[in-house]
Each structure stands twice: as C-alpha cells, then as structure tokens.
C-alpha positions in Angstrom: 2.7 -8.3 -12.7 1.2 -9.1 -9.3 3.6 -9.7 -6.5 3.4 -10.8 -2.9 6.0 -9.8 -0.3 6.5 -12.3 2.6 7.6 -10.7 5.8 8.6 -13.1 8.6 8.5 -11.3 12.0 9.5 -11.7 15.6 9.6 -8.6 17.8 9.3 -6.1 15.0 6.8 -3.7 16.5 9.1 -0.8 15.8 9.4 -1.6 12.1 6.2 -3.4 11.0 4.1 -0.4 10.2 6.8 1.4 8.3 7.9 -1.6 6.3 4.3 -2.4 5.4 3.7 1.2 4.3 6.8 1.2 2.1 6.1 -2.2 0.5 2.5 -1.2 -0.3 3.7 1.8 -2.3 4.5 -0.6 -5.1 1.8 -1.3 -7.6 0.0 -4.7 -7.4 1.9 -5.7 -4.3 0.3 -7.6 -1.4 1.9 -8.8 1.8 1.8 -11.9 4.0 3.2 -11.3 7.5 4.3 -14.5 9.3 4.5 -13.7 13.0 6.0 -16.2 15.4 4.0 -15.1 18.5 6.1 -12.0 19.0 5.8 -11.0 22.7 6.1 -7.3 21.8 2.8 -7.3 20.0 4.0 -7.3 16.4 1.2 -9.8 15.5 -1.5 -7.5 16.8 -0.2 -4.5 14.9 -0.1 -6.7 11.8 -3.7 -7.7 12.4 -4.7 -4.0 12.6 -2.9 -3.2 9.4 -4.6 -6.1 7.7 -7.9 -4.9 8.9 -7.2 -1.5 7.4 -6.3 -3.0 4.0 -8.5 -6.0 3.4 -7.0 -8.2 0.7 -3.7 -6.4 0.7 -2.3 -7.9 3.8 -2.7 -11.4 5.3 -1.3 -12.4 8.7 -0.2 -15.9 9.7 0.2 -16.4 13.5 2.4 -19.3 14.5 3.2 -20.7 17.9 6.5 -22.2 16.8 9.5 -20.1 16.2 12.2 -20.2 13.6 13.2 -18.1 10.7 13.4 -21.1 8.3 10.0 -22.6 9.1 8.4 -19.1 9.1 9.8 -18.6 5.6 8.3 -22.0 4.5 4.9 -21.1 6.0 4.9 -17.7 4.2 6.1 -19.1 0.9 3.5 -21.9 1.0 0.7 -19.3 1.6 2.0 -17.1 -1.2 2.2 -19.9 -3.7 -1.5 -20.5 -3.2 -2.3 -16.9 -4.1 -2.9 -15.5 -7.6 0.5 -13.8 -7.9 3.3 -13.9 -10.5 6.2 -13.2 -8.1 7.0 -13.8 -4.4 9.6 -11.6 -2.7 10.9 -12.5 0.8 12.1 -9.5 2.8 13.2 -8.9 6.4 10.9 -6.6 8.4 13.9 -4.6 9.8 14.5 -2.7 6.6 17.7 -4.6 5.9 16.0 -5.2 2.5 15.0 -1.9 1.0 11.3 -1.9 -0.2 12.3 0.8 -2.7 14.1 -1.9 -4.7 10.9 -3.9 -5.3 10.2 -2.2 -8.7 13.7 -3.2 -9.9 12.9 -6.9 -9.1 9.6 -6.8 -10.8 
C-alpha cells in the first residue's frame, strides 16, 4: 500500500527535519509539506529535504495562512497522486509517526 502523509506547517523549523525523517521510515510513504510562508524558514528547510529525496517529498508554498485551507491544499495535491491512503499529521509530533504502520 502506497501512502502519502500531509504535513501542514507554520513555524516548525525545530520539528520539520525530525518529523520528515520519522515519517519516511515507513515503507512506501511519501510526504507533502504545506507551508504557509513560515517566517522562521520552515519552507526553506522543507525545500532542502525535498531536494535530498526527489519524489519522496513535495512542498507546497502558500501565501495565505490557515490550518483549514492548508489541509485542503495538501489533501487536494495528495488525491492527485498515485497513492492508496492519505494521512494528515501535525508537524509538532503530536501525532506519532511510529503509528503509521498501524493505520496502513
């Protein structure tokens, strides 16, 4: 089963690398990061991570802000991909990536 994890972000520079690393430990899991122009540089870090893992991470940069609309943008992107399952998680580790295999 191929899954995509959608991570909406705003000022998550302290967490983004760790959460991406943990999520990608799952087999056949890719990531879409939806960054709402984080002033702390989260979007740039996400871009670097995406460059290190072509095809495994996609980054959407948005000018608008809002958790709800970020979720919609990420889910729309994920629905256009060749995946069987979409999982939405917070980037602050309030959702444990180690639980992904249980969901799948």
